[in-house]
mmCIF file as gemmi writes it, N, C-alpha and C atoms, coordinates in Angstrom:
data_model
loop_
_atom_site.group_PDB
_atom_site.id
_atom_site.type_symbol
_atom_site.label_atom_id
_atom_site.label_alt_id
_atom_site.label_comp_id
_atom_site.label_asym_id
_atom_site.label_entity_id
_atom_site.label_seq_id
_atom_site.pdbx_PDB_ins_code
_atom_site.Cartn_x
_atom_site.Cartn_y
_atom_site.Cartn_z
_atom_site.occupancy
_atom_site.B_iso_or_equiv
_atom_site.pdbx_formal_charge
_atom_site.auth_seq_id
_atom_site.auth_asym_id
_atom_site.pdbx_PDB_model_num
ATOM 1 N N . MET Axp A 1 ? 40.267 -6.016 28.192 1 0 ? 1 A 1
ATOM 2 C CA . MET Axp A 1 ? 39.616 -6.503 26.919 1 0 ? 1 A 1
ATOM 3 C C . MET Axp A 1 ? 37.912 -6.216 27.246 1 0 ? 1 A 1
ATOM 4 N N . THR Axp A 2 ? 37.706 -5.233 27.983 1 0 ? 2 A 1
ATOM 5 C CA . THR Axp A 2 ? 36.393 -4.849 28.077 1 0 ? 2 A 1
ATOM 6 C C . THR Axp A 2 ? 35.675 -4.148 26.616 1 0 ? 2 A 1
ATOM 7 N N . ARG Axp A 3 ? 36.629 -3.643 26.024 1 0 ? 3 A 1
ATOM 8 C CA . ARG Axp A 3 ? 36.133 -2.873 24.784 1 0 ? 3 A 1
ATOM 9 C C . ARG Axp A 3 ? 35.793 -3.984 23.654 1 0 ? 3 A 1
ATOM 10 N N . GLY Axp A 4 ? 36.407 -5.118 23.685 1 0 ? 4 A 1
ATOM 11 C CA . GLY Axp A 4 ? 35.989 -6.144 22.68 1 0 ? 4 A 1
ATOM 12 C C . GLY Axp A 4 ? 34.574 -6.675 22.647 1 0 ? 4 A 1
ATOM 13 N N . ASN Axp A 5 ? 34.101 -6.704 23.954 1 0 ? 5 A 1
ATOM 14 C CA . ASN Axp A 5 ? 32.617 -7.215 24.082 1 0 ? 5 A 1
ATOM 15 C C . ASN Axp A 5 ? 31.762 -6.051 23.571 1 0 ? 5 A 1
ATOM 16 N N . GLN Axp A 6 ? 32.183 -4.854 23.848 1 0 ? 6 A 1
ATOM 17 C CA . GLN Axp A 6 ? 31.28 -3.711 23.41 1 0 ? 6 A 1
ATOM 18 C C . GLN Axp A 6 ? 31.263 -3.781 21.897 1 0 ? 6 A 1
ATOM 19 N N . ARG Axp A 7 ? 32.365 -4.026 21.241 1 0 ? 7 A 1
ATOM 20 C CA . ARG Axp A 7 ? 32.326 -3.977 19.816 1 0 ? 7 A 1
ATOM 21 C C . ARG Axp A 7 ? 31.43 -5.063 19.178 1 0 ? 7 A 1
ATOM 22 N N . GLU Axp A 8 ? 31.628 -6.049 19.999 1 0 ? 8 A 1
ATOM 23 C CA . GLU Axp A 8 ? 30.614 -7.377 19.466 1 0 ? 8 A 1
ATOM 24 C C . GLU Axp A 8 ? 29.373 -6.96 19.7 1 0 ? 8 A 1
ATOM 25 N N . MET Axp A 9 ? 28.876 -6.407 20.854 1 0 ? 9 A 1
ATOM 26 C CA . MET Axp A 9 ? 27.355 -6.037 21.1 1 0 ? 9 A 1
ATOM 27 C C . MET Axp A 9 ? 26.957 -4.916 20.047 1 0 ? 9 A 1
ATOM 28 N N . ASP Axp A 10 ? 27.904 -4.037 19.804 1 0 ? 10 A 1
ATOM 29 C CA . ASP Axp A 10 ? 27.57 -2.99 18.676 1 0 ? 10 A 1
ATOM 30 C C . ASP Axp A 10 ? 27.42 -3.66 17.456 1 0 ? 10 A 1
ATOM 31 N N . ARG Axp A 11 ? 28.185 -4.587 16.89 1 0 ? 11 A 1
ATOM 32 C CA . ARG Axp A 11 ? 28.156 -5.139 15.591 1 0 ? 11 A 1
ATOM 33 C C . ARG Axp A 11 ? 26.713 -5.881 15.573 1 0 ? 11 A 1
ATOM 34 N N . ALA Axp A 12 ? 26.343 -6.565 16.62 1 0 ? 12 A 1
ATOM 35 C CA . ALA Axp A 12 ? 25.139 -7.246 16.64 1 0 ? 12 A 1
ATOM 36 C C . ALA Axp A 12 ? 23.9 -6.35 16.627 1 0 ? 12 A 1
ATOM 37 N N . LYS Axp A 13 ? 24.032 -5.334 17.262 1 0 ? 13 A 1
ATOM 38 C CA . LYS Axp A 13 ? 23.002 -4.164 17.182 1 0 ? 13 A 1
ATOM 39 C C . LYS Axp A 13 ? 22.832 -3.615 15.74 1 0 ? 13 A 1
ATOM 40 N N . ALA Axp A 14 ? 23.971 -3.342 15.186 1 0 ? 14 A 1
ATOM 41 C CA . ALA Axp A 14 ? 24.081 -2.926 13.677 1 0 ? 14 A 1
ATOM 42 C C . ALA Axp A 14 ? 23.594 -3.707 12.722 1 0 ? 14 A 1
ATOM 43 N N . ALA Axp A 15 ? 23.695 -5.14 13.074 1 0 ? 15 A 1
ATOM 44 C CA . ALA Axp A 15 ? 23.061 -6.133 12.049 1 0 ? 15 A 1
ATOM 45 C C . ALA Axp A 15 ? 21.563 -6.198 12.321 1 0 ? 15 A 1
ATOM 46 N N . LYS Axp A 16 ? 21.231 -6.004 13.352 1 0 ? 16 A 1
ATOM 47 C CA . LYS Axp A 16 ? 19.729 -6.074 13.836 1 0 ? 16 A 1
ATOM 48 C C . LYS Axp A 16 ? 19.236 -4.951 13.137 1 0 ? 16 A 1
ATOM 49 N N . LYS Axp A 17 ? 19.7 -3.715 13.126 1 0 ? 17 A 1
ATOM 50 C CA . LYS Axp A 17 ? 19.069 -2.642 12.39 1 0 ? 17 A 1
ATOM 51 C C . LYS Axp A 17 ? 19.011 -2.831 11.042 1 0 ? 17 A 1
ATOM 52 N N . GLN Axp A 18 ? 20.082 -3.323 10.343 1 0 ? 18 A 1
ATOM 53 C CA . GLN Axp A 18 ? 20.06 -3.579 8.907 1 0 ? 18 A 1
ATOM 54 C C . GLN Axp A 18 ? 19.115 -4.715 8.625 1 0 ? 18 A 1
ATOM 55 N N . ALA Axp A 19 ? 18.753 -5.654 9.474 1 0 ? 19 A 1
ATOM 56 C CA . ALA Axp A 19 ? 17.734 -6.598 9.003 1 0 ? 19 A 1
ATOM 57 C C . ALA Axp A 19 ? 16.31 -5.948 9.029 1 0 ? 19 A 1
ATOM 58 N N . ASN Axp A 20 ? 16.141 -5.004 10.025 1 0 ? 20 A 1
ATOM 59 C CA . ASN Axp A 20 ? 14.834 -4.252 10.028 1 0 ? 20 A 1
ATOM 60 C C . ASN Axp A 20 ? 14.627 -3.377 9.07 1 0 ? 20 A 1
ATOM 61 N N . LYS Axp A 21 ? 15.778 -2.804 8.35 1 0 ? 21 A 1
ATOM 62 C CA . LYS Axp A 21 ? 15.73 -1.965 7.256 1 0 ? 21 A 1
ATOM 63 C C . LYS Axp A 21 ? 15.27 -2.647 6.044 1 0 ? 21 A 1
ATOM 64 N N . SER Axp A 22 ? 15.745 -3.947 5.897 1 0 ? 22 A 1
ATOM 65 C CA . SER Axp A 22 ? 15.329 -4.589 4.71 1 0 ? 22 A 1
ATOM 66 C C . SER Axp A 22 ? 13.877 -5.218 4.747 1 0 ? 22 A 1
ATOM 67 N N . LYS Axp A 23 ? 13.488 -5.524 6.162 1 0 ? 23 A 1
ATOM 68 C CA . LYS Axp A 23 ? 11.992 -5.84 6.205 1 0 ? 23 A 1
ATOM 69 C C . LYS Axp A 23 ? 11.127 -4.616 5.838 1 0 ? 23 A 1
ATOM 70 N N . LEU Axp A 24 ? 11.589 -3.367 6.252 1 0 ? 24 A 1
ATOM 71 C CA . LEU Axp A 24 ? 10.816 -2.211 5.837 1 0 ? 24 A 1
ATOM 72 C C . LEU Axp A 24 ? 10.655 -2.071 4.529 1 0 ? 24 A 1
ATOM 73 N N . LYS Axp A 25 ? 11.598 -2.305 3.625 1 0 ? 25 A 1
ATOM 74 C CA . LYS Axp A 25 ? 11.767 -2.247 2.292 1 0 ? 25 A 1
ATOM 75 C C . LYS Axp A 25 ? 10.744 -2.998 1.576 1 0 ? 25 A 1
ATOM 76 N N . GLU Axp A 26 ? 10.707 -4.286 2.199 1 0 ? 26 A 1
ATOM 77 C CA . GLU Axp A 26 ? 9.715 -5.367 1.55 1 0 ? 26 A 1
ATOM 78 C C . GLU Axp A 26 ? 8.273 -4.826 1.943 1 0 ? 26 A 1
ATOM 79 N N . SER Axp A 27 ? 8.162 -4.333 3.143 1 0 ? 27 A 1
ATOM 80 C CA . SER Axp A 27 ? 6.837 -3.989 3.388 1 0 ? 27 A 1
ATOM 81 C C . SER Axp A 27 ? 6.404 -2.745 2.597 1 0 ? 27 A 1
ATOM 82 N N . ASN Axp A 28 ? 7.227 -1.86 2.269 1 0 ? 28 A 1
ATOM 83 C CA . ASN Axp A 28 ? 6.997 -0.589 1.594 1 0 ? 28 A 1
ATOM 84 C C . ASN Axp A 28 ? 6.522 -1.08 -0.176 1 0 ? 28 A 1
ATOM 85 N N . THR Axp A 29 ? 7.231 -1.913 -0.592 1 0 ? 29 A 1
ATOM 86 C CA . THR Axp A 29 ? 6.982 -2.466 -1.878 1 0 ? 29 A 1
ATOM 87 C C . THR Axp A 29 ? 5.315 -3.157 -1.907 1 0 ? 29 A 1
ATOM 88 N N . SER Axp A 30 ? 5.242 -3.83 -0.831 1 0 ? 30 A 1
ATOM 89 C CA . SER Axp A 30 ? 3.908 -4.636 -0.627 1 0 ? 30 A 1
ATOM 90 C C . SER Axp A 30 ? 2.749 -3.443 -0.475 1 0 ? 30 A 1
ATOM 91 N N . LEU Axp A 31 ? 3.373 -2.469 0.318 1 0 ? 31 A 1
ATOM 92 C CA . LEU Axp A 31 ? 2.301 -1.47 0.516 1 0 ? 31 A 1
ATOM 93 C C . LEU Axp A 31 ? 1.979 -0.737 -0.732 1 0 ? 31 A 1
ATOM 94 N N . THR Axp A 32 ? 2.769 -0.424 -1.64 1 0 ? 32 A 1
ATOM 95 C CA . THR Axp A 32 ? 2.425 0.331 -2.818 1 0 ? 32 A 1
ATOM 96 C C . THR Axp A 32 ? 1.635 -0.599 -3.69 1 0 ? 32 A 1
ATOM 97 N N . LYS Axp A 33 ? 1.994 -1.995 -3.903 1 0 ? 33 A 1
ATOM 98 C CA . LYS Axp A 33 ? 1.151 -2.866 -4.471 1 0 ? 33 A 1
ATOM 99 C C . LYS Axp A 33 ? -0.169 -2.897 -4.043 1 0 ? 33 A 1
ATOM 100 N N . ARG Axp A 34 ? -0.394 -2.886 -2.695 1 0 ? 34 A 1
ATOM 101 C CA . ARG Axp A 34 ? -1.769 -2.96 -2.203 1 0 ? 34 A 1
ATOM 102 C C . ARG Axp A 34 ? -2.561 -1.738 -2.503 1 0 ? 34 A 1
ATOM 103 N N . LYS Axp A 35 ? -1.863 -0.426 -2.578 1 0 ? 35 A 1
ATOM 104 C CA . LYS Axp A 35 ? -2.514 0.753 -2.747 1 0 ? 35 A 1
ATOM 105 C C . LYS Axp A 35 ? -2.942 0.741 -4.136 1 0 ? 35 A 1
ATOM 106 N N . GLU Axp A 36 ? -2.079 0.373 -5.041 1 0 ? 36 A 1
ATOM 107 C CA . GLU Axp A 36 ? -2.476 0.251 -6.512 1 0 ? 36 A 1
ATOM 108 C C . GLU Axp A 36 ? -3.77 -0.582 -6.527 1 0 ? 36 A 1
ATOM 109 N N . ALA Axp A 37 ? -3.786 -1.719 -6.048 1 0 ? 37 A 1
ATOM 110 C CA . ALA Axp A 37 ? -4.817 -2.67 -6.194 1 0 ? 37 A 1
ATOM 111 C C . ALA Axp A 37 ? -6.138 -1.976 -5.55 1 0 ? 37 A 1
ATOM 112 N N . ASP Axp A 38 ? -5.978 -1.291 -4.443 1 0 ? 38 A 1
ATOM 113 C CA . ASP Axp A 38 ? -7.065 -0.727 -3.896 1 0 ? 38 A 1
ATOM 114 C C . ASP Axp A 38 ? -7.557 0.457 -4.675 1 0 ? 38 A 1
ATOM 115 N N . ALA Axp A 39 ? -6.789 1.09 -5.315 1 0 ? 39 A 1
ATOM 116 C CA . ALA Axp A 39 ? -7.001 2.215 -6.286 1 0 ? 39 A 1
ATOM 117 C C . ALA Axp A 39 ? -7.76 1.627 -7.484 1 0 ? 39 A 1
ATOM 118 N N . GLU Axp A 40 ? -7.407 0.479 -7.939 1 0 ? 40 A 1
ATOM 119 C CA . GLU Axp A 40 ? -8.028 0.071 -9.256 1 0 ? 40 A 1
ATOM 120 C C . GLU Axp A 40 ? -9.562 -0.503 -8.745 1 0 ? 40 A 1
ATOM 121 N N . VAL Axp A 41 ? -9.64 -0.947 -7.368 1 0 ? 41 A 1
ATOM 122 C CA . VAL Axp A 41 ? -11.018 -1.393 -7.131 1 0 ? 41 A 1
ATOM 123 C C . VAL Axp A 41 ? -11.889 -0.151 -7.005 1 0 ? 41 A 1
ATOM 124 N N . LEU Axp A 42 ? -11.469 0.907 -6.48 1 0 ? 42 A 1
ATOM 125 C CA . LEU Axp A 42 ? -12.286 2.1 -6.299 1 0 ? 42 A 1
ATOM 126 C C . LEU Axp A 42 ? -12.532 2.687 -7.658 1 0 ? 42 A 1
ATOM 127 N N . ARG Axp A 43 ? -11.758 2.713 -8.753 1 0 ? 43 A 1
ATOM 128 C CA . ARG Axp A 43 ? -11.999 3.138 -10.046 1 0 ? 43 A 1
ATOM 129 C C . ARG Axp A 43 ? -13.081 2.401 -10.595 1 0 ? 43 A 1
ATOM 130 N N . ALA Axp A 44 ? -13.116 0.998 -10.388 1 0 ? 44 A 1
ATOM 131 C CA . ALA Axp A 44 ? -14.041 0.218 -10.923 1 0 ? 44 A 1
ATOM 132 C C . ALA Axp A 44 ? -15.44 0.56 -10.322 1 0 ? 44 A 1
ATOM 133 N N . LYS Axp A 45 ? -15.392 0.688 -9.012 1 0 ? 45 A 1
ATOM 134 C CA . LYS Axp A 45 ? -16.745 1.212 -8.273 1 0 ? 45 A 1
ATOM 135 C C . LYS Axp A 45 ? -17.256 2.551 -8.677 1 0 ? 45 A 1
ATOM 136 N N . GLN Axp A 46 ? -16.495 3.482 -9.022 1 0 ? 46 A 1
ATOM 137 C CA . GLN Axp A 46 ? -16.717 4.795 -9.366 1 0 ? 46 A 1
ATOM 138 C C . GLN Axp A 46 ? -17.285 4.609 -10.775 1 0 ? 46 A 1
ATOM 139 N N . LYS Axp A 47 ? -16.6 3.809 -11.676 1 0 ? 47 A 1
ATOM 140 C CA . LYS Axp A 47 ? -17.078 3.743 -13.171 1 0 ? 47 A 1
ATOM 141 C C . LYS Axp A 47 ? -18.619 3.042 -12.925 1 0 ? 47 A 1
ATOM 142 N N . LYS Axp A 48 ? -18.697 2.089 -12.238 1 0 ? 48 A 1
ATOM 143 C CA . LYS Axp A 48 ? -20.083 1.394 -12.177 1 0 ? 48 A 1
ATOM 144 C C . LYS Axp A 48 ? -21.073 2.496 -11.547 1 0 ? 48 A 1
ATOM 145 N N . ASN Axp A 49 ? -20.76 3.187 -10.564 1 0 ? 49 A 1
ATOM 146 C CA . ASN Axp A 49 ? -21.741 4.158 -10.158 1 0 ? 49 A 1
ATOM 147 C C . ASN Axp A 49 ? -22.119 5.263 -11.191 1 0 ? 49 A 1
ATOM 148 N N . GLU Axp A 50 ? -20.942 5.605 -11.998 1 0 ? 50 A 1
ATOM 149 C CA . GLU Axp A 50 ? -21.291 6.543 -13.065 1 0 ? 50 A 1
ATOM 150 C C . GLU Axp A 50 ? -22.325 6.21 -14.154 1 0 ? 50 A 1
ATOM 151 N N . GLU Axp A 51 ? -22.013 4.759 -14.387 1 0 ? 51 A 1
ATOM 152 C CA . GLU Axp A 51 ? -23.1 4.125 -15.388 1 0 ? 51 A 1
ATOM 153 C C . GLU Axp A 51 ? -24.405 3.978 -14.935 1 0 ? 51 A 1
ATOM 154 N N . LYS Axp A 52 ? -24.297 3.662 -13.7 1 0 ? 52 A 1
ATOM 155 C CA . LYS Axp A 52 ? -25.768 3.57 -12.894 1 0 ? 52 A 1
ATOM 156 C C . LYS Axp A 52 ? -26.452 4.877 -12.922 1 0 ? 52 A 1
ATOM 157 N N . LYS Axp A 53 ? -25.803 6.013 -12.693 1 0 ? 53 A 1
ATOM 158 C CA . LYS Axp A 53 ? -26.326 7.305 -12.681 1 0 ? 53 A 1
ATOM 159 C C . LYS Axp A 53 ? -26.859 7.711 -14.129 1 0 ? 53 A 1
ATOM 160 N N . VAL Axp A 54 ? -26.075 7.454 -14.988 1 0 ? 54 A 1
ATOM 161 C CA . VAL Axp A 54 ? -26.511 7.708 -16.523 1 0 ? 54 A 1
ATOM 162 C C . VAL Axp A 54 ? -27.56 6.714 -16.883 1 0 ? 54 A 1
ATOM 163 N N . ALA Axp A 55 ? -27.536 5.722 -16.389 1 0 ? 55 A 1
ATOM 164 C CA . ALA Axp A 55 ? -28.75 4.743 -16.699 1 0 ? 55 A 1
ATOM 165 C C . ALA Axp A 55 ? -30.041 5.452 -16.088 1 0 ? 55 A 1
ATOM 166 N N . GLU Axp A 56 ? -29.998 5.745 -14.87 1 0 ? 56 A 1
ATOM 167 C CA . GLU Axp A 56 ? -31.258 6.156 -14.162 1 0 ? 56 A 1
ATOM 168 C C . GLU Axp A 56 ? -31.642 7.602 -14.663 1 0 ? 56 A 1
ATOM 169 N N . ALA Axp A 57 ? -30.634 8.411 -15.294 1 0 ? 57 A 1
ATOM 170 C CA . ALA Axp A 57 ? -31.05 9.679 -15.747 1 0 ? 57 A 1
ATOM 171 C C . ALA Axp A 57 ? -31.656 9.529 -17.063 1 0 ? 57 A 1
ATOM 172 N N . THR Axp A 58 ? -31.311 8.468 -17.948 1 0 ? 58 A 1
ATOM 173 C CA . THR Axp A 58 ? -32.002 8.394 -19.11 1 0 ? 58 A 1
ATOM 174 C C . THR Axp A 58 ? -33.259 7.715 -18.899 1 0 ? 58 A 1
ATOM 175 N N . ALA Axp A 59 ? -33.524 6.943 -18.066 1 0 ? 59 A 1
ATOM 176 C CA . ALA Axp A 59 ? -34.848 6.186 -17.669 1 0 ? 59 A 1
ATOM 177 C C . ALA Axp A 59 ? -35.732 7.216 -17.02 1 0 ? 59 A 1
ATOM 178 N N . ALA Axp A 60 ? -35.108 8.194 -16.29 1 0 ? 60 A 1
ATOM 179 C CA . ALA Axp A 60 ? -36.098 9.287 -15.594 1 0 ? 60 A 1
ATOM 180 C C . ALA Axp A 60 ? -36.707 10.514 -16.509 1 0 ? 60 A 1
ATOM 181 N N . LYS Axp A 61 ? -35.884 10.498 -17.879 1 0 ? 61 A 1
ATOM 182 C CA . LYS Axp A 61 ? -36.312 11.509 -18.617 1 0 ? 61 A 1
ATOM 183 C C . LYS Axp A 61 ? -37.644 11.246 -19.262 1 0 ? 61 A 1
ATOM 184 N N . PRO Axp A 62 ? -38.557 12.321 -19.232 1 0 ? 62 A 1
ATOM 185 C CA . PRO Axp A 62 ? -39.836 12.013 -19.916 1 0 ? 62 A 1
ATOM 186 C C . PRO Axp A 62 ? -39.726 11.758 -21.452 1 0 ? 62 A 1
ATOM 187 N N . SER Axp A 63 ? -40.313 11.13 -22.076 1 0 ? 63 A 1
ATOM 188 C CA . SER Axp A 63 ? -40.185 11.274 -23.511 1 0 ? 63 A 1
ATOM 189 C C . SER Axp A 63 ? -41.241 12 -24.186 1 0 ? 63 A 1
ATOM 190 N N . LYS Axp A 64 ? -41.064 12.697 -24.996 1 0 ? 64 A 1
ATOM 191 C CA . LYS Axp A 64 ? -41.995 13.544 -25.652 1 0 ? 64 A 1
ATOM 192 C C . LYS Axp A 64 ? -42.644 13.075 -26.834 1 0 ? 64 A 1
């Protein structure tokens, strides 16, 4: 009956791998959500900087 113990160990090992895969899927979804949120923050910063540059350019133009 030495084979029976090996089967049980293999089943436990497979169950552990499945549990790790499900954790990775959860982290991948949270990773994409975090990336989207970071991208939105960067877009807001870029828009603010563009507006600042436009304001500085119009203020720096000499009026005739």
